[in-house]
Every structure is written in structure tokens, then in C-alpha cells.
C-alpha positions in Angstrom: 0.0 0.0 0.0 1.3 3.3 -1.0 0.9 6.3 1.3 2.1 10.0 1.2 1.9 10.5 4.9 5.4 11.5 6.2 5.2 9.6 9.5 4.3 6.4 7.6 7.2 6.9 5.1 9.7 7.4 8.0 8.4 4.4 9.8 8.8 2.2 6.7 12.3 3.4 5.9 14.0 0.7 7.9 11.9 -2.0 6.2 12.6 -0.5 2.7 16.4 -0.5 3.5 16.2 -4.2 4.6 14.4 -5.2 1.4 16.9 -3.3 -0.8 19.8 -5.2 0.9 18.1 -8.5 0.4 17.5 -7.8 -3.3 21.1 -6.7 -3.9 22.4 -9.9 -2.2 20.0 -12.0 -4.4 21.4 -10.4 -7.5 25.0 -11.0 -6.4 24.3 -14.7 -6.1 23.2 -14.8 -9.7 19.5 -14.3 -9.3 17.5 -12.5 -12.0 14.5 -10.3 -11.2 11.8 -10.8 -13.8 9.0 -8.3 -14.4 5.7 -10.1 -14.9 2.7 -8.5 -16.6 0.2 -7.1 -14.1 -3.6 -7.4 -14.1 -5.3 -6.4 -17.3 -2.2 -7.0 -19.5 -2.7 -7.9 -23.1 -0.7 -11.2 -22.8 -3.6 -13.5 -21.9 -2.8 -16.3 -24.3 -0.4 -17.9 -21.8 -3.2 -18.8 -19.3 -3.5 -22.6 -18.9 -6.8 -24.3 -19.7 -8.9 -25.2 -16.6 -9.8 -28.7 -16.0 -13.5 -29.4 -15.6 -14.5 -30.0 -12.0 -16.3 -33.2 -11.4 -19.7 -32.6 -9.9 -19.9 -34.2 -6.5 -22.6 -36.7 -5.7 -24.1 -38.5 -2.8 -24.1 -37.2 0.8 -20.6 -35.7 0.6 -21.6 -32.3 -0.6 -24.0 -29.8 0.9 -27.4 -29.7 -0.7 -28.3 -26.5 -2.5 -31.1 -24.6 -0.8 -34.3 -24.4 -2.9 -34.5 -21.3 -5.0 -36.0 -18.4 -3.0 -39.4 -17.4 -4.3 -39.6 -13.7 -4.7 -42.9 -12.4 -3.2 -45.2 -10.7 -5.7 -45.7 -7.0 -5.3 -49.0 -5.7 -4.1 -49.8 -4.2 -7.5 -49.2 -7.6 -9.2 -51.4 -9.4 -6.7 -54.1 -6.7 -7.1 -53.9 -7.0 -10.9 -54.3 -10.8 -10.8 -57.3 -10.4 -8.5 -58.9 -7.9 -10.8 -58.3 -10.2 -13.8 -59.9 -13.1 -12.0 -62.9 -11.0 -11.0 -63.4 -9.7 -14.5 -63.2 -13.2 -16.0 -65.8 -14.5 -13.5 -68.1 -11.5 -14.3 -67.7 -12.2 -18.0 -68.7 -15.9 -17.5 -71.7 -14.8 -15.4 -72.9 -12.3 -18.0 -72.4 -14.8 -20.8 -74.7 -17.3 -18.8 -77.3 -14.7 -18.1 -77.3 -13.3 -21.7 -78.7 -16.5 -23.1 -82.0 -15.9 -21.2 -82.1 -12.2 -20.2 -82.1 -8.8 -21.8 -79.5 -6.1 -20.9 -81.9 -4.4 -18.6 -82.6 -7.6 -16.6 -78.8 -8.3 -16.4 -78.2 -4.7 -15.2 -80.8 -5.3 -12.4 -79.3 -8.7 -11.6 -75.6 -7.8 -11.5 -75.5 -4.1 -10.9 -73.4 -3.4 -13.9 -74.0 -0.3 -16.0 -75.4 -0.4 -19.6 -72.0 0.9 -20.9 -70.1 -1.9 -19.2 -72.5 -4.5 -20.7 -72.2 -3.0 -24.2 -68.4 -3.0 -23.9 -68.4 -6.7 -22.7 -70.7 -7.6 -25.6 -68.3 -6.0 -28.1 -65.1 -7.3 -26.5 -66.2 -10.8 -25.8 -68.9 -11.4 -28.5 -71.8 -11.7 -26.0 -75.2 -11.4 -27.6 -78.1 -10.4 -25.4 -81.8 -11.2 -25.7 -83.9 -8.6 -27.5 -86.5 -6.8 -25.5 -90.0 -8.0 -26.3 -92.6 -5.3 -25.2 -95.7 -7.4 -26.1 -96.3 -8.9 -22.6 -96.4 -5.4 -21.2 -98.8 -3.9 -23.7 -102.4 -3.3 -22.5 -105.2 -4.0 -25.0 -106.8 -0.9 -26.2 -110.2 -1.6 -24.7 -112.8 1.2 -24.5 -114.9 1.6 -21.4 -118.4 2.0 -22.8 -120.2 1.8 -19.5 -120.7 5.5 -19.3 -121.5 6.1 -22.9 -125.4 6.3 -22.4 -125.1 9.0 -19.8 -122.5 11.0 -21.8 -124.7 10.8 -25.0 -127.7 12.2 -23.1 -125.5 15.1 -21.7 -124.2 15.8 -25.2 -127.6 15.9 -26.7 -128.8 18.2 -24.0 -125.8 20.6 -24.6 -126.7 20.6 -28.3 -130.3 21.5 -27.6 -129.2 24.4 -25.4 -127.4 25.8 -28.4 -123.8 25.3 -27.2 -121.0 24.9 -29.8 -118.8 21.8 -29.6 -116.0 23.7 -27.9 -118.4 25.2 -25.3 -119.9 21.7 -24.7 -116.5 20.2 -24.1 -115.7 22.8 -21.5 -119.2 22.6 -19.9 -119.3 18.8 -19.8 -115.6 18.4 -18.9 -115.3 16.0 -21.8 -112.2 15.4 -23.9 -112.2 16.2 -27.6 -111.6 12.5 -28.6 -114.5 11.3 -26.4 -116.9 13.8 -27.8 -116.0 13.0 -31.4 -116.2 9.2 -30.7 -119.7 9.6 -29.2 -120.9 11.7 -32.1 -119.4 9.2 -34.6 -120.5 6.0 -32.9 -124.0 7.0 -31.9 -124.7 9.2 -35.0 -125.5 12.4 -33.1 -126.3 15.3 -35.3 -124.1 18.0 -33.7 -123.2 20.9 -36.0 -119.7 22.3 -36.0 -121.0 25.8 -35.3 -124.0 26.7 -33.3 -127.1 28.0 -35.1 -127.2 31.8 -34.6 -130.7 32.2 -36.3 -133.3 32.5 -33.6 
């Protein structure tokens, strides 16, 4: 180790002098000091080939510990859980789509319409079409009050009221009045007769 501290140099002077004397004596006896290349020298072709080491077997060598498993990060674990939950939801939606409409699946699963449409596009899920016919009410007329309304309408005509005034006076809708006039053949002029 080389140092530039003065006290270390003074302390090692005696050792340096002893080594210099030993080297001079070695050279007097016929010894030759050879300079060898240091680390990183370009003369690497002289290295001897290494013999392959036989692999030990049996109980004579220590067993290698099993490879340490690196724990997964929280993000990786969360991503795996999300992927599992998504695939489970896709399976459930695919099952329900064979018998239900989008609105029914939305009520069943709590998913939004956008999410269901996106799943349908991404995974090729086809939903049942909505059939409104079970919910339609037949257009049945209630004719139970027609006789009373016809009498009231004829009385309004006889009083000389126009159709508009009769509708307001009788609290009758336009469509009901025109249906009664048409169905029962009531002669009700469009304008009242002003000649009297």
C-alpha cells in the first residue's frame, strides 16, 4: 500500500532498506529479477486451460437450498385479483345473456349499460332482444258511461252550445266527444245556429 503521509514513510524506511539489501544480495548470487505483466495485461494467451471440475454426488456435498421465491408486489397481486374477478363476471354475464335482456342483467348484476355493451363488443356476447308485447295493454274502450254521456251531449246541443263550449261545460275530452258523435250518429253541428 502506498501512502504519502510523512510519518508512515519514516516508519517504513527501515523496512525498505532491509528489502533493498536482500534484493542486492540475491542479484550477487546470480538471481535474476523478472518483471511479470500485471492485471489487465494484453498477454492472456499464456493462461493454462482449466480442468472441468467433477460434480460431487451423494451425501458428501452440501445440498443447495431451494430457489428463493420472490414475493409478488401488491400491485401484481391486485392486478391478478382484478383479472380473475373480471373473467368471473364475463362468465356470469355470458350465462345470463342466453335468457335475459340487458336491462334484466343490469338489475341482476348491478353493472352499467355501458359496461354490458363493452363486454358484448369485446367478448362477443349477444343479449336477448327486449319484447314489449307482454307489457302492452289491450286498447279496450270503457263504454259503460256512454249512455249518460250521450244524453248530456244531446242536452248541450239542444241548449245551443258549440262543440267547444260543450266540451268545456261537460268536462269532456275532444276525442271522447268525437267518438260519441261518430259511434251514436248524433247530429251535432260544428258551429251553433245563430238564427233564432
